[in-house]
C-alpha positions in Angstrom: -0.1 -0.2 0.1 1.4 3.7 -0.7 1.5 5.9 2.1 -1.5 8.1 1.0 -3.6 5.0 0.7 -2.8 3.6 4.0 -3.5 7.3 5.4 -6.6 7.3 3.7 -7.7 4.0 5.0 -6.5 5.0 8.6 -9.1 8.2 7.9 -12.1 5.5 6.9 -11.2 3.4 9.9 -11.2 6.1 12.4 -14.8 7.4 11.2 -16.1 3.8 11.2 -15.0 3.6 15.0 -16.5 7.0 15.6 -19.6 6.1 14.2 -19.7 2.3 16.2 -19.1 4.6 19.6 -22.1 7.1 18.4 -24.1 3.4 18.1 -22.9 2.5 21.7 -24.1 6.0 23.1 -27.5 5.9 21.0 -28.1 2.3 22.2 -27.4 3.2 25.8 -29.9 6.0 25.1 -32.7 3.7 24.3 -32.2 1.3 26.8 -32.3 3.8 29.5 -35.7 5.0 27.9 -37.1 1.5 28.0 -37.1 1.8 24.0 -35.3 -1.8 23.8 -35.6 -5.1 25.4 -32.6 -5.6 27.7 -31.5 -8.8 25.3 -31.7 -6.7 22.2 -29.4 -4.5 24.2 -26.9 -7.0 24.8 -27.0 -8.6 21.1 -26.7 -5.0 19.8 -23.8 -4.2 22.4 -22.1 -7.5 21.7 -22.1 -6.7 17.8 -21.0 -3.2 18.0 -18.2 -4.0 20.4 -17.0 -7.0 18.0 -17.0 -4.7 15.2 -15.3 -1.7 17.2 -12.4 -4.5 18.4 -11.9 -5.4 14.8 -12.0 -1.8 13.5 -9.3 -0.9 16.3 -7.1 -4.0 15.5 -7.3 -2.9 11.9 -6.5 0.6 12.7 -3.5 -0.3 15.0 -1.9 -2.1 12.0 -2.3 0.5 9.9 -0.5 3.1 11.8 2.3 0.3 12.6 2.5 0.2 8.7 2.3 4.0 8.4 5.1 4.5 10.8 7.5 2.4 8.5 7.0 4.3 5.5 
């Protein structure tokens, strides 16, 4: 990957990370408001957290790659 491509990929991953964090906040609000069941909350939170871990791993890899360029 070229340096510009790596930097763009990092920006994409950071945007996705931020979107997922916003989703978690919104999910917590819905739970507190009683808009979703506890079971749905746990399932959706687990999915979002799993996606976040994947994004953070990719982000760490891309930052490592970009530091060597």
